[in-house]
C-alpha positions as CSV (number, residue, x, y, z in Angstrom):
1,M,55.2,78.0,-79.9
2,V,56.1,81.8,-80.4
3,A,54.1,81.6,-84.0
4,S,51.3,80.6,-82.6
5,A,51.3,82.6,-80.2
6,F,52.2,85.5,-82.6
7,T,49.3,84.5,-84.6
8,S,46.6,83.9,-82.2
9,S,47.2,87.5,-80.3
10,A,46.6,88.8,-83.8
11,V,43.9,87.2,-85.2
12,T,42.1,88.2,-81.5
13,G,42.9,92.2,-82.2
14,V,41.2,91.6,-85.6
15,A,38.1,89.5,-84.0
16,K,37.6,92.9,-82.0
17,V,38.6,95.8,-83.9
18,A,35.7,94.2,-86.7
19,R,33.1,93.9,-84.0
20,V,33.6,97.2,-83.4
21,A,33.3,98.2,-86.8
22,S,30.3,95.4,-88.0
23,S,28.1,97.6,-84.9
24,C,29.3,101.0,-87.0
25,A,26.6,102.6,-89.2
26,T,29.1,105.5,-90.1
27,C,31.6,103.1,-90.5
28,V,33.5,103.9,-94.2
29,L,36.9,102.2,-93.6
30,P,36.1,97.9,-94.6
31,V,36.6,95.2,-92.0
32,A,39.1,94.0,-94.3
33,R,41.8,97.3,-94.3
34,I,41.1,97.7,-89.9
35,A,42.4,93.7,-89.7
36,T,45.4,94.7,-92.0
37,V,46.6,98.2,-90.0
38,V,46.7,95.8,-87.2
39,I,48.0,92.9,-88.4
40,G,50.5,95.7,-89.0
41,G,50.9,96.9,-85.6
42,V,51.6,93.4,-84.3
43,V,54.0,92.4,-86.2
44,A,56.0,95.1,-86.3
45,V,56.0,95.0,-82.4
46,E,56.9,91.1,-82.8
47,A,59.1,90.3,-85.3
48,V,62.0,92.6,-83.6
49,P,62.8,90.6,-80.4
50,M,62.9,87.5,-82.6
51,V,65.2,89.6,-85.2
52,L,67.3,90.8,-82.5
53,S,67.7,87.2,-82.0
54,A,68.2,85.7,-85.3
55,M,71.1,88.1,-85.4
56,G,73.0,86.6,-81.8
57,F,71.3,89.4,-79.6
58,A,70.0,87.1,-76.6
59,A,69.2,87.4,-73.3
60,T,72.0,85.1,-71.7
61,G,75.0,88.2,-73.7
62,I,76.3,88.0,-77.8
63,T,76.1,84.8,-79.5
64,S,79.2,83.9,-81.1
65,S,80.2,83.7,-84.5
66,S,77.0,85.5,-85.3
67,I,76.7,89.1,-87.0
68,A,76.5,90.7,-83.1
69,A,79.9,89.3,-82.4
70,K,80.7,90.9,-85.4
71,M,79.3,93.8,-85.3
72,M,80.7,93.6,-81.4
73,S,84.2,92.6,-82.8
74,A,84.4,95.8,-84.9
75,A,82.7,98.6,-82.6
76,A,85.7,97.3,-80.0
77,I,88.8,97.4,-82.1
78,A,87.6,100.8,-83.3
79,N,86.4,102.5,-79.9
80,G,90.2,100.9,-78.2
81,G,89.7,97.9,-77.0
82,G,85.4,98.1,-75.6
83,V,81.9,98.6,-76.7
84,A,81.3,102.3,-75.6
85,P,77.7,102.4,-73.6
86,G,75.2,104.5,-75.9
87,S,76.3,102.9,-78.8
88,L,74.2,100.6,-81.6
89,V,76.2,97.3,-80.3
90,A,75.3,98.3,-76.3
91,T,71.6,99.8,-77.4
92,L,71.3,96.7,-79.3
93,Q,72.3,94.1,-77.2
94,S,69.9,95.5,-74.0
95,L,67.3,95.3,-75.8
96,G,68.1,91.6,-77.2
97,A,68.4,90.6,-73.0
98,T,65.2,92.8,-71.4
99,G,63.5,93.0,-74.2
100,L,60.8,96.2,-75.4
101,S,60.1,98.4,-73.1
102,R,56.1,99.4,-73.3
103,L,57.2,102.6,-75.2
104,A,59.5,100.9,-77.5
105,K,56.0,98.9,-77.9
106,F,53.7,100.9,-78.3
107,I,56.1,103.2,-81.0
108,L,57.2,100.2,-83.1
109,G,53.4,99.1,-83.1
110,S,52.0,102.9,-84.4
111,T,54.7,102.9,-86.8
112,G,53.7,99.6,-87.8
113,S,49.7,100.3,-87.9
114,A,50.9,103.3,-90.6
115,I,52.9,101.4,-92.3
116,A,50.3,99.7,-93.4
117,A,47.6,101.3,-93.7
118,G,49.6,103.4,-95.9
119,I,49.9,99.9,-98.2
120,A,47.0,98.8,-98.2
121,R,45.0,102.4,-99.6
122,F,46.6,101.0,-102.6
123,Y,44.6,97.6,-102.2
């Protein structure tokens, strides 16, 4: 379900960009490069919640016997029995529980697009 929604949104975004690019007479970027940049942004935004969930930072809390549980244990031992507010574990758990804000999605999408554009320059 998630993969099909992800693929569908990426294809829709690429189709919209391709339509705009094909109607532009002075455009110098090929449609394939534009598609790569759009897909890079979508992948960056969609991958973070999946990676957090796979690590064990779920909406219901930290999953037992996961990487997140080991991180939480190490942080609690280092801080004398509790996880400090604002620490890496606390921040990742917050993101896993509530999801990404619009600003975080914008930043991730921009970064993913920039990385994809940098990679696409070599092909």
